Structures are given as C-alpha cells and as structure tokens.
N, C-alpha and C positions, 0 to 999 in steps of 0.2 A: 774730413768735415763732420761735425757732430750732427745728429738728427735734428735737434732744435734749430741749428743754423740752417740746415736744408729747408726746414719748414718756413723760414722767413722768405726764401726765394719763391717757393711754391705758393705761399699765401699771397704774396704780392702779385704773382702772375694771375692767380684766380681773381683777385680784386679788380685788376685792370681789364681782365677778360669780361667779367660781368658788366662793368661800366661800358665797355666798348660795344658789347652785343646789344645792350639797351639803347645806346645811341643809334646803332644800326637799325634797330627795330623802329625807332621813331623817324628815321630819315626818309623812307619812301612816303610816309604819310604827310611829311612836310613839303615834299616837292610840288604837290598839286597847287599850293597857294603861296609858297615862298621857296623858290628854287635855291636861293643862296643859303637859306637856313638848312634846307634838306641836304644840300651838298656838304655843308660843314658838319652836320651830324654824321653823314656817311664817311667822309674822309677822316674825321676825328675818331669815329668808331673803329675804322680799319686800323688806324695808328695805335689805338689803345689795345686792340686784340693782338696786333703784331708784337707789342711789347712783352708778350708772353715769352718770346724767344730770348731777348736779352736778359730777362730775369732768370729763367730756368737754366740757360746755357752760361750764365754768369759772364757777360761780355765786358763788364768793368764799369768803373765809376762814371765815365762820360755818358754812357748809355743810361745808367740809373738817374743821373742828374737831369738829362734831357727829359726822361719820363716824368720825373717829379715836376720839372718846370712846366711842361705842357699840361699836366693834370691840374696844377695850381692855377693856370690861366683859365681852364674850364670852370673850376670852382669859383674863382674871382668873378668871372662874367655872370655866373648864375646868381651870386650874392648881390652884385651891383644891380642886375635887372629885376631883383625883387624889391628894390627901393623906389618909393614914389619920386617922380620927376628926376629919374636918373639920367645921366648924359648919353646913354646908349639907346634906350627905347622911349624915354620920356614918361614912362608910367611903370607902375609896379606890376610885375607878373605874378601869377598864382604860386604860392609857396607850399601848398598842401597836397600837391599831386604825389601819390605813392611812388610812381615810377621815378619822378625827379628826385624824391628823397632817397630812394634806393641808390640811384646813380651817384648822388653827392656823398652818401655814406661810403660806397665802394671806392670812390675816388679819394676820399680822406684816408681810408684804410690803406690804399696803395701808397699814398704819399708817406704815411707814417712808417710802413714796412720798408719801403725803398730807402728811406732815410736811415732806418735801422741797419739795412744791408750796407749802406755806405760807411756807417760807423764800424760795423763788424769787420769789413774788409780793410779799413784803414788801420784798425788795431792789429789785425792779423798780419798785415805787411810790416808792422813795426816789430814783430817778433823775429828773431834770428833762429830759424830752424831749417834743417836739411831734410828733405823728404822727397819721395818719388811721387810726382804728380799723377802718374798713371795715364798720361795723355797719349792717345793713339789716334793719329790723324784720320784713318779710315773709319774707325768707330765713332769718332767725333762728328764727322760729316754725315754719317748715317743717322745718328740721333738728331742732328739739326734738321736733316731733310724730313724725318718723320714728324718732328715738331712743326715744321713749316706746313706740312700737310694738315695737321690738326688746326693750325691757325686759319688756313684757307677754308676748312670745313666750318669752323666757328663763324667766320665772316659770312659765308653763304647762308648759314642758319639764321644769323642775326639779321641779315638784309632781306631774306626772302621767306623763310619758314615762320619766324616769329611775327612779322607784320601780317602774314596771311591768317595767323591764329588769333589776332587781336579782334575784339568785337568792333564792328563798324558803327559809327554814330548814325542815328536815325534822323530823318528830316531832310529838307532841301539843302543843296550845297550852299556854301557861303556866297553872298551877293545875289541870290536868286529869291529874295522875298522871305527868307527864313529869319528867325530871331537873331539878335546879336550873339546870343550864346552859342549859335551854331557856326560861329566863325572859326578862325584858326585854332583856338584852344580846343574845340570839339573834334577837330580832325586829327585823330591819332595822338593828341596831347603834345603837339610839337613845341608849344611854348612852355613845356615843363622844364626845359633846361635853357638857361640864359646864354649858353655858348653860341647858339645860332643867331642871336639878336644883333650881333655886331656887324655881320656881313652886309645887311641892307644899307647900313650907314656908309659903308665904303663905296657903294655905288650910287648913293643919293646925290642929287644935283647933277 
C-alpha cells in the first residue's frame, strides 16, 4: 500500500477521534440538565473514538459504511436542529458555537475520507494481482490490542480530562432565578450539537 493510501486511513481515524472526544467533552456537562442528551453525547463520542480501530486496522467496507452512516446521522440532526420550527426541538439552536462547528467539520472530513477509502478499496479489489499480504496473526492481534488501549485512553481523556479543563459558566444554576441565558446553552455548550436533541422526544409523553 502506498503512503498516500495509508494517509487516507489515518486521516479518517484522526477526524472521527477529534469529533468523538469533543462529544465526550460535552457529555458530562449535559447530564446535569438533560440526561438523555448527555448520554447520547457520551455514547456517540465513544463510538466515534472506537472507529479509530476499524479505520487504521482496515476492517473492511461494512465497517466504513456504518461509520459513514452514523456520522451522517449526527450531521443531519445538527443541521435540522439549527432550523426554526424544526420537528425535533421546535426552535433553532445556536449555529455559531466554535466547538459545534469544529465537530461538524471533523465529521464532514471523516465522511469524505471514509468514502474515499471505500472507493480505493473497491478499485483495489478489482485488480488481479498476486502478492504476499504479510499477515501475521500474533503481530496483528498485538497491534490491535495496542490500538484498543489508545482508544480507551482517548475516551477517558475526552470524558474526564477535557470537561475538567473547560471554563465553568458563572452565575446561578438554571431554574434558580438566573437569566434565561444561564440555561442549558450556558452549561458546557451542550446544545452546540443537535444530535442530542432527538432523545428527549423519544421519551416525551
């Protein structure tokens, strides 16, 4: 495999890792006022960070397709919840938060790169070439185990270290006499991504 081809896999892994860690960073701050939203951020963030492994270890088209599909859902939810009178939240969420913009950019990059990987592998399979794959089971498992350890470390950093480093909003907690601006949007920027908005609707009524 050529170096440019390898770069596709690693760049896609980096893009989904950044998006996942930012979702994990926002998750704990969301739990205090919207548990469903916080859980979705955390679970979605873990899944996005986990997708480092399928990309770097090149698990194949089904894994890439699932990663693309899940990320597209996150992007679509964010776009929908930025619209006034949308069917999910009923109001337009803020679209100028830097963290949210960075997440969406990283997610879009991942989708594009993962799609490029799918095209690359489909063309590669179309070629008739005999080659030594160099596959060694023991070495393969060792590399996967190391990569899994990296994923766990990134998840822990995103869920605990990054939220602790975030500046905390000043003023009284939401619902205790503070201004409307001190509500959910001021608490860790949880409404910066529309992905978490859909869960409250599922439990409504």
